[in-house]
LODREN-557956 format. One record per residue (C-alpha): x, y, z; residue number from 1. Coordinates in pm, whole numbers. Layout:
N
REC      xx      yy      zz  num
REC       X       Y       Z  NUM
...
% end
This chain:
450
REC      xx      yy      zz  num
REC     282   -1400    6165    1
REC     545   -1625    6096    2
REC     734   -1667    5743    3
REC     648   -2065    5723    4
REC     294   -1983    5807    5
REC      99   -1985    5454    6
REC    -232   -1649    5504    7
REC    -498   -1773    5483    8
REC    -751   -1635    5210    9
REC   -1024   -1469    5217   10
REC   -1331   -1537    4909   11
REC   -1567   -1369    4840   12
REC   -1954   -1323    4975   13
REC   -2143   -1530    4837   14
REC   -2383   -1426    4558   15
REC   -2190   -1137    4523   16
REC   -2003   -1183    4186   17
REC   -1667   -1077    4126   18
REC   -1667    -920    3704   19
REC   -1347   -1087    3545   20
REC   -1142    -913    3214   21
REC   -1246   -1205    3034   22
REC   -1674   -1094    3107   23
REC   -1632    -680    3067   24
REC   -1600    -626    2709   25
REC   -1952    -840    2675   26
REC   -2078    -600    2988   27
REC   -1964    -283    2824   28
REC   -2101    -355    2527   29
REC   -2474    -433    2671   30
REC   -2382    -104    2890   31
REC   -2306     128    2569   32
REC   -2589     -28    2321   33
REC   -2857      16    2610   34
REC   -2711     392    2668   35
REC   -2680     459    2316   36
REC   -3076     385    2276   37
REC   -3181     528    2605   38
REC   -3060     833    2438   39
REC   -3191     783    2137   40
REC   -3534     811    2305   41
REC   -3403    1146    2491   42
REC   -3354    1002    2844   43
REC   -3126    1146    3048   44
REC   -2852     950    3264   45
REC   -2934     997    3705   46
REC   -2708     884    3910   47
REC   -2851     809    4262   48
REC   -2661     638    4620   49
REC   -2666     270    4680   50
REC   -2718     366    5100   51
REC   -3049     545    5161   52
REC   -3231     568    5467   53
REC   -3430     222    5509   54
REC   -3781     391    5587   55
REC   -3740     473    5164   56
REC   -3782     100    5082   57
REC   -4050      14    5383   58
REC   -4301     317    5196   59
REC   -4224     257    4836   60
REC   -4219    -123    4865   61
REC   -4494    -217    5094   62
REC   -4371    -357    5455   63
REC   -4537    -648    5383   64
REC   -4367    -797    5106   65
REC   -4079   -1033    5091   66
REC   -3777    -726    5001   67
REC   -3849    -602    5305   68
REC   -3947    -869    5573   69
REC   -3639   -1122    5426   70
REC   -3404    -969    5161   71
REC   -3338    -637    5238   72
REC   -2949    -535    5416   73
REC   -2996    -302    5619   74
REC   -2803    -194    5943   75
REC   -2785      62    6229   76
REC   -2530     357    6131   77
REC   -2264     316    6403   78
REC   -2102     664    6300   79
REC   -2500     801    6434   80
REC   -2771     563    6500   81
REC   -2991     643    6191   82
REC   -3120     304    5953   83
REC   -3014     262    5665   84
REC   -3061     -24    5411   85
REC   -2858     -98    5040   86
REC   -3101     -33    4797   87
REC   -3263    -318    4681   88
REC   -3413    -166    4366   89
REC   -3324     145    4163   90
REC   -3751     372    4130   91
REC   -3766     409    4485   92
REC   -3454     617    4486   93
REC   -3506     818    4166   94
REC   -3838     913    4306   95
REC   -3684    1045    4615   96
REC   -3450    1268    4380   97
REC   -3733    1396    4157   98
REC   -3896    1559    4494   99
REC   -3599    1637    4628  100
REC   -3433    1866    4368  101
REC   -3826    1967    4161  102
REC   -3689    1790    3855  103
REC   -4027    1805    3790  104
REC   -4102    2171    3820  105
REC   -4008    2279    3441  106
REC   -4211    1965    3336  107
REC   -4231    1608    3269  108
REC   -3893    1400    3267  109
REC   -3687    1111    3145  110
REC   -3525     939    3295  111
REC   -3242     652    3317  112
REC   -2952     511    3557  113
REC   -2802     190    3589  114
REC   -2620      28    3919  115
REC   -2600    -232    4172  116
REC   -2881    -427    4419  117
REC   -2948    -614    4696  118
REC   -3136    -880    4761  119
REC   -3009   -1145    5020  120
REC   -3183   -1411    4813  121
REC   -3085   -1788    4692  122
REC   -2826   -1729    4457  123
REC   -2927   -1875    4121  124
REC   -2800   -1833    3742  125
REC   -2862   -1482    3622  126
REC   -2979   -1377    4010  127
REC   -2726   -1215    4268  128
REC   -2742   -1131    4611  129
REC   -2562    -823    4431  130
REC   -2702    -774    4087  131
REC   -2671    -480    3825  132
REC   -2926    -336    3628  133
REC   -3005     -69    3398  134
REC   -3374     145    3416  135
REC   -3544     412    3291  136
REC   -3839     609    3491  137
REC   -4067     879    3266  138
REC   -4145    1087    3519  139
REC   -4422    1332    3471  140
REC   -4676    1193    3202  141
REC   -5026    1077    3231  142
REC   -5110     888    2853  143
REC   -5088     527    2718  144
REC   -4839     655    2528  145
REC   -4562     730    2701  146
REC   -4640     314    2870  147
REC   -4562     191    2479  148
REC   -4291     407    2446  149
REC   -4072     249    2688  150
REC   -4181    -149    2531  151
REC   -4125       1    2229  152
REC   -3788      95    2375  153
REC   -3693    -219    2492  154
REC   -3787    -405    2168  155
REC   -3534    -201    2025  156
REC   -3276    -278    2312  157
REC   -3366    -645    2212  158
REC   -3278    -587    1841  159
REC   -2959    -370    1876  160
REC   -2813    -656    2086  161
REC   -2925    -960    1851  162
REC   -3177   -1152    2089  163
REC   -3435   -1334    2001  164
REC   -3687   -1511    2195  165
REC   -3838   -1242    2451  166
REC   -4195   -1239    2467  167
REC   -4365    -965    2630  168
REC   -4653   -1011    2878  169
REC   -4883    -713    2961  170
REC   -5186    -642    3160  171
REC   -5341    -335    3373  172
REC   -5413    -401    3781  173
REC   -5616     -45    3705  174
REC   -5614     256    3995  175
REC   -5632     191    4408  176
REC   -6064     138    4422  177
REC   -6132    -131    4145  178
REC   -5770    -304    4300  179
REC   -5972    -278    4622  180
REC   -6267    -498    4489  181
REC   -6098    -674    4323  182
REC   -5896    -782    4670  183
REC   -6172    -847    4847  184
REC   -6367   -1088    4603  185
REC   -5980   -1252    4637  186
REC   -5956   -1333    4955  187
REC   -6334   -1406    4997  188
REC   -6241   -1675    4729  189
REC   -5895   -1784    4840  190
REC   -6034   -1828    5189  191
REC   -6371   -2063    4998  192
REC   -6087   -2300    4918  193
REC   -5838   -2300    5244  194
REC   -5775   -2646    5187  195
REC   -5564   -2584    4846  196
REC   -5351   -2280    4970  197
REC   -4976   -2376    5072  198
REC   -4780   -2176    5289  199
REC   -4692   -1934    5154  200
REC   -5017   -1846    4969  201
REC   -5188   -1909    5322  202
REC   -4876   -1621    5510  203
REC   -5022   -1388    5187  204
REC   -5420   -1454    5197  205
REC   -5471   -1153    5460  206
REC   -5164    -921    5367  207
REC   -5068    -935    4992  208
REC   -5340   -1182    4863  209
REC   -5276   -1057    4497  210
REC   -4930   -1168    4519  211
REC   -5077   -1607    4537  212
REC   -5165   -1539    4168  213
REC   -4791   -1517    4111  214
REC   -4737   -1841    4261  215
REC   -4534   -2132    4053  216
REC   -4675   -2399    4285  217
REC   -4819   -2639    4014  218
REC   -5059   -2798    4286  219
REC   -5235   -2405    4285  220
REC   -5209   -2362    3908  221
REC   -5585   -2473    3875  222
REC   -5753   -2268    4172  223
REC   -5523   -1976    4061  224
REC   -5666   -1976    3712  225
REC   -6015   -1979    3826  226
REC   -6015   -1686    4044  227
REC   -6189   -1384    3968  228
REC   -5958   -1196    3710  229
REC   -5832    -760    3784  230
REC   -5939    -693    3459  231
REC   -6284    -755    3501  232
REC   -6270    -506    3772  233
REC   -6150    -202    3532  234
REC   -6335     131    3526  235
REC   -6353     324    3181  236
REC   -6029     545    3262  237
REC   -5841     218    3344  238
REC   -5963      61    3050  239
REC   -5953     290    2806  240
REC   -5599     335    2959  241
REC   -5486     -40    2849  242
REC   -5653     -34    2525  243
REC   -5459     330    2439  244
REC   -5137      47    2523  245
REC   -5245    -223    2317  246
REC   -5325     -11    2007  247
REC   -4979     149    1962  248
REC   -4813    -178    2056  249
REC   -5069    -329    1762  250
REC   -4999      -8    1540  251
REC   -4614     -64    1562  252
REC   -4675    -445    1499  253
REC   -4494    -518    1830  254
REC   -4697    -854    1977  255
REC   -4808    -899    2319  256
REC   -4993   -1191    2540  257
REC   -5225   -1000    2785  258
REC   -5179   -1243    3081  259
REC   -5435   -1159    3380  260
REC   -5203   -1284    3671  261
REC   -4963   -1046    3572  262
REC   -4913    -893    3940  263
REC   -4680    -687    4104  264
REC   -4462    -765    4445  265
REC   -4477    -388    4480  266
REC   -4734    -163    4611  267
REC   -4663     151    4459  268
REC   -4786      14    4140  269
REC   -5115     111    3894  270
REC   -5288      73    3531  271
REC   -4998     -80    3254  272
REC   -4750    -336    3421  273
REC   -4526    -537    3166  274
REC   -4238    -784    3142  275
REC   -4030    -931    2849  276
REC   -3993   -1287    2925  277
REC   -3758   -1608    2834  278
REC   -3810   -1979    2859  279
REC   -3421   -1995    2812  280
REC   -3323   -1925    3085  281
REC   -3477   -2183    3344  282
REC   -3812   -2093    3572  283
REC   -3736   -1735    3655  284
REC   -3715   -1606    3278  285
REC   -3806   -1223    3328  286
REC   -3534    -983    3237  287
REC   -3745    -701    3233  288
REC   -4036    -596    3444  289
REC   -4182    -249    3381  290
REC   -4542     -91    3504  291
REC   -4650     262    3597  292
REC   -4711     384    3950  293
REC   -4875     722    3953  294
REC   -4944     710    4340  295
REC   -4544     661    4448  296
REC   -4445    1026    4438  297
REC   -4789    1164    4583  298
REC   -4734     909    4891  299
REC   -4342    1036    4913  300
REC   -4463    1389    4995  301
REC   -4452    1452    4588  302
REC   -4681    1630    4458  303
REC   -4927    1452    4241  304
REC   -4771    1317    3951  305
REC   -4781    1047    3699  306
REC   -4520     807    3624  307
REC   -4415     512    3471  308
REC   -4009     260    3444  309
REC   -3906     -32    3400  310
REC   -3558    -224    3491  311
REC   -3356    -477    3344  312
REC   -3128    -700    3486  313
REC   -2782    -750    3321  314
REC   -2631   -1070    3463  315
REC   -2933   -1231    3284  316
REC   -2869   -1050    2982  317
REC   -2510   -1093    2945  318
REC   -2605   -1449    2993  319
REC   -2849   -1462    2656  320
REC   -2611   -1236    2470  321
REC   -2307   -1560    2541  322
REC   -2607   -1803    2421  323
REC   -2684   -1598    2116  324
REC   -2331   -1643    2038  325
REC   -2236   -1271    1998  326
REC   -1990   -1143    1746  327
REC   -1614   -1136    1862  328
REC   -1547    -868    2151  329
REC   -1334    -618    2080  330
REC    -955    -653    2072  331
REC    -741    -510    2409  332
REC    -564    -244    2235  333
REC    -447    -162    1879  334
REC     -84    -142    1859  335
REC     150    -352    2114  336
REC     427    -207    2232  337
REC     762    -493    2174  338
REC    1077    -386    2283  339
REC    1439    -507    2427  340
REC    1747    -300    2638  341
REC    1698      -6    2793  342
REC    1756     242    2526  343
REC    1410      67    2358  344
REC    1259      57    2661  345
REC    1264     419    2717  346
REC    1228     486    2308  347
REC     929     340    2339  348
REC     743     492    2627  349
REC     793     771    2433  350
REC     633     620    2139  351
REC     294     508    2296  352
REC     205     829    2417  353
REC     221     955    2093  354
REC      71     673    1947  355
REC    -203     778    2242  356
REC    -210    1091    2107  357
REC    -354     997    1821  358
REC    -633     879    1951  359
REC    -504     467    1988  360
REC    -498     213    2214  361
REC    -206      72    2286  362
REC      -1    -114    2559  363
REC     353    -125    2619  364
REC     521    -415    2742  365
REC     622    -389    3097  366
REC     819    -683    3269  367
REC     655    -970    3485  368
REC     795   -1150    3757  369
REC    1025   -1334    3508  370
REC    1158   -1066    3353  371
REC    1133    -882    3061  372
REC    1056   -1139    2828  373
REC    1228   -1228    2484  374
REC    1078   -1093    2156  375
REC     956   -1443    2150  376
REC     733   -1456    2432  377
REC     655   -1071    2345  378
REC     496   -1140    2013  379
REC     280   -1400    2181  380
REC     144   -1142    2383  381
REC     105    -890    2117  382
REC    -103   -1176    1925  383
REC    -273   -1242    2207  384
REC    -397    -896    2314  385
REC    -590    -853    1877  386
REC    -397    -559    1835  387
REC    -373    -501    1467  388
REC     -24    -412    1482  389
REC     301    -464    1702  390
REC     563    -157    1698  391
REC     948    -314    1748  392
REC    1209    -199    1905  393
REC    1555    -319    1954  394
REC    1939    -270    1989  395
REC    1952    -234    1616  396
REC    1633     -29    1561  397
REC    1787     185    1813  398
REC    2145     278    1628  399
REC    1886     356    1334  400
REC    1669     564    1467  401
REC    1391     345    1355  402
REC    1140      90    1498  403
REC     999    -248    1288  404
REC     578    -208    1232  405
REC     445    -512    1224  406
REC     109    -633    1119  407
REC    -125    -885    1301  408
REC    -397    -994    1066  409
REC    -109   -1075     777  410
REC     122   -1346     683  411
REC     322   -1535     936  412
REC     673   -1475     759  413
REC     852   -1054     726  414
REC     651    -981     468  415
REC     332    -779     644  416
REC     611    -545     820  417
REC     817    -254     699  418
REC    1086     -17     918  419
REC     968     302    1002  420
REC    1183     619    1158  421
REC    1105     712    1496  422
REC     970    1017    1410  423
REC     722     866    1084  424
REC     610     563    1316  425
REC     303     740    1437  426
REC     210     858    1149  427
REC     295     554     983  428
REC     -11     329    1219  429
REC    -253     599    1219  430
REC    -286     632     807  431
REC    -276     220     852  432
REC    -512     166    1089  433
REC    -757     471    1012  434
REC    -793     314     653  435
REC    -838      35     688  436
REC   -1109     115     908  437
REC   -1241     321     670  438
REC   -1249      38     399  439
REC   -1358    -210     608  440
REC   -1536    -176     903  441
REC   -1537    -567     969  442
REC   -1271    -559    1214  443
REC   -1395    -534    1583  444
REC   -1013    -437    1743  445
REC   -1028     -86    1536  446
REC   -1029     122    1833  447
REC    -985     451    1665  448
REC   -1150     705    1802  449
REC   -1161    1058    1617  450
% end
């Protein structure tokens, strides 16, 4: 390449976004809050690979689904010819790991995961081709109590995040035999009204007619509203399970709407299904979806084991946090080291390490392409970092073995600064920050780690 020719710029793949430093604190707040809530209910973290055998998802999700037919990123491994897929959802991989490692051998397990999922669908607000989820799977629990607990866990997370306007929709899709009878009547009903079906519904009629109930086509709403309702096909055991879930939610004052049209595109769900929805994100308002999937583990070759779980989209919830006017985010650091001259730089490195040893976060000013920067420009960066204190060292300070410690939250003049001997700087800063933290928990940018 000639020196004068500018290199061609490569941009990111459509629908796969970068998480930039300006947004990462909000993501961390969400993830840390979610992890804290999950742990408070006894859930343990599990990490599974991003890539799995393609057959895993075909069996779990069903070959005749939009995800498998249109949306999965599948490829042949050039090294050995294996058919592999970037995971489009998290449950299948967790269940595969549960079976492979005999995780329920010692009893039921509460598991949670987080990470990227991949679907080749049309990007839209809060929905991307690489998207991140946090999910929970409760494996080995048969009763309605765990279904209700998962729903209550979600409600606690919304409360802890300060999110409002997220509604709970609930339904039961019964067991396989009940769904088969409903499916047969549904097909008969839609066949009798074939002229009212759009192309998508016609395609789904004999493959996955339950999904027709989920149509967003306004012209089909009346037809769908009058269709046979799955709730009318439930037998005693399924009804008792659903009533058990509702009874616990009612007793804990958790409002919900029973939505008979709430179904699942994935073949493995049964009985309880639920969604948390909002009107704040447009037509695609689901922020968390879950349900019971008792048949899945046996269909994977494991011994029959009941299970229930949920998954929530991190991008969509972070979007809601932004709209809710999230409080001020944590600062970049507790202390910003300002220095001028080589001897001052050497001393700044020593003090920065000692302050970090004491448990504080420190940013040490490093030279930019334009040079080391004047004291004034460095102080501007110190102010922008959100640090509680700037530690300042120049030639005069080196000569006197002292540093200037300036409070970045005080007055503009020099009344908020002290001259401190080098060997006392760490104790001074720690005392100031920890003392401030103990008396005023309102400052978000105190990071002291006990």
